[in-house]
C-alpha angles and dihedrals in degrees: 000000000000117000123235094259090050090052090051089050092052092047090050092050095046097044094041094049093046092051090046092052091050091049092049091049093050091045092056097038095050094034091230089161087077090058095042113020096185093049088059092046090049095052093043089055095039097056099057091037092054091046092049093047092047089057094043096047093058095053136066089259091077090088094048117113092238090055089054092053092043091056098047098038092050088045089054090051090053091049090051092051091051090054090049089049091055090049091048092053090048092051095046092048104039101037089072086069105056096188092051093042091052088062100031100057090055092051092047092047092050092048092049092047092051092049093047091050093046093046094047091050092050093046091054089055093051104046095129129096100025093231091057090053093052092044089053092050091048092049094052092046087056093046091049090050090051093048094049091046092052091048094049094045092042093053091045093051094043094052093034092237117176112242116193120243092247092054093045093052093046090052092044092054092049091046093054093046094046094048092052094044093051090060093037095053091047091054090044090057093062105021120062108238113202123198114294091019123154091252091055094049093046091053094045096046091046088054090052088050091054092050089047092054090049091050092052091047093050091046090054093044120100123184112244120185116242108258118204117231113278112248122215118244122261090246092055090045091053089050097048100037097074090047093052090046092051093049093049091048090049090051091048091051091051093050090048089051092052090051092053091052090057 
């Protein structure tokens, strides 16, 4: 009879794979990869990687050195794609506001450079054992994701920039997963985590939650063509222009009068 942790593992695999299949179907059907290129790349890499690891983890090869490198190298590729996805959303959202983008890209570049420098320095100090090195790299990937998310959302809120529902949900899912993984990887550095441990299940179920949020966002998303701003007719312009001119002249005369009084 299966133990309780094994039942949780089966539920996680079944639910996670079902959600992933639905997300992949929606991604292809709605062609969301045209809206977010790196979201498509992430899912296209995640599906075969999850299938391959599912097969490897239930065989004797799971303890082989190549399986260790396969897991962490593919994990690093997925982390990189999530970072690129955050950057893509920032570019697509903020570039519509040239004045804001002129400032924002410098802030984001500086934040990313600081995190890369800090993470590289820390990784060099934790090269042994190998698992500590990969845990350090994972942790700083998560911290970098969190920093970039806070910068993008902070700039958007400060300048009251509209962020589409799809983008908000994608960023929300990444934010939840990154926040949990930052704490999880820090505990994993100092506390041995055997198979089916609480740390493992928290990380895996949080990942399923992120994919679930993305699936719901893609399901709600509908492609709408970009419509240029509607211009007023020449007749209406000729009618309004003298009125605007008269009001501005009246305002200028009042300000000039106030200046003379002082």
